[in-house]
N, C-alpha and C positions, 0 to 999 in steps of 0.2 A: 175302636182301640181292642184290636185278637189280643186275647185269649189264649197264654203260651204254658198256661197253670198244666191240661192234658200232659206235653211237650214235655212239659218238667219232670212231672212223673213217672213216664213213660223208659225214659234215660234214667231215672233215681232206680229204677225197678229193674234196668237194664243191661248195668253195672255192677249197681251190688247184689246183696244176700241179703233175706233175709234176716239168719238171725243180723249184718248187720243194723241194716234199717231200727232194728228191732231195741237193737244197745240203743241208736243212738238218739232214740227217742226214747227208753229208761233216764238216759242220763239226761237230758231234755228237765222230762220231766223234776229229774232228782233235784237237779239247777236252779231250776222254778221254783218250787220245795223251799231249798236254801233257803232262797233271794227271800219268800214272800218271811220265810222263819224270823227271817235276819230284821226283816222290816216290825212285825210283831213286838220283839226282840226287844224295840227303836221306839216303840207307843211304852211297852209296858213302862219302861224305866224313862222315857222321860215323863210319864202319869209320874210316878214315885215319885217323882220330882215338884211335880203339882202340889202335892201328900206338903211339898215345903213351902211354895211356894205363896198358895192361894193365902193358907192363916195372915199368913204378910199383910197381903191383901188387901184380906178383911177388919183387918186391925189403924188397916192408912184411910180405909177406904171412908168417905167424907159422905152418903149419902145412903139414909137407908137401900131403896132398890134394889142398889150395887152391893149391896152388903145380899142382900136375899139371895139376889142374883152365881151372887160365888158360896155361899152357902151348896143350894140348889146344885153348885158346879161341883165343889168336892165331893157329896156324898155317889153325883154320878162318874166319879169319876173311880172314888171308892170303889162302890160297884165294878165298874170293869175293869179294876185292877185284881180281884175275888174272883171274876168268871174266869178271866185268864189264868188266872195260880191256878184253878180245879180243874180246866178244860185242856193245859196243857202248862204240866207242870215246870217238864223241863226251863219255862221262861223265863222261872228265877232262876237262873245262876245267869251269871255278872259274869258277859265275855266285852271286855278290854277293847277290844278289835270295834267292839258295835258301835258303842257310842266315842257321839267325837268330843 
């Protein structure tokens, strides 16, 4: 299998100026950051919903082991929510377009 990457790169550099390439990379990075931020917001809000659902599951659990595991899960979920709120304060803002 022949490697076409060097040919594509040479065409890219010969057809476009360095400023255009730099702009495209910056735009791609921004799009990736926005995508990752949206994913983190989804995780954050779903974990907030878990804080409501897990106590209901605990009240209906039939075994001690299940209650124990759900209790541990709610502790980890609370800790994760706190970490996200500390590291990324803007995550708290509710964006209705993200929540489905």
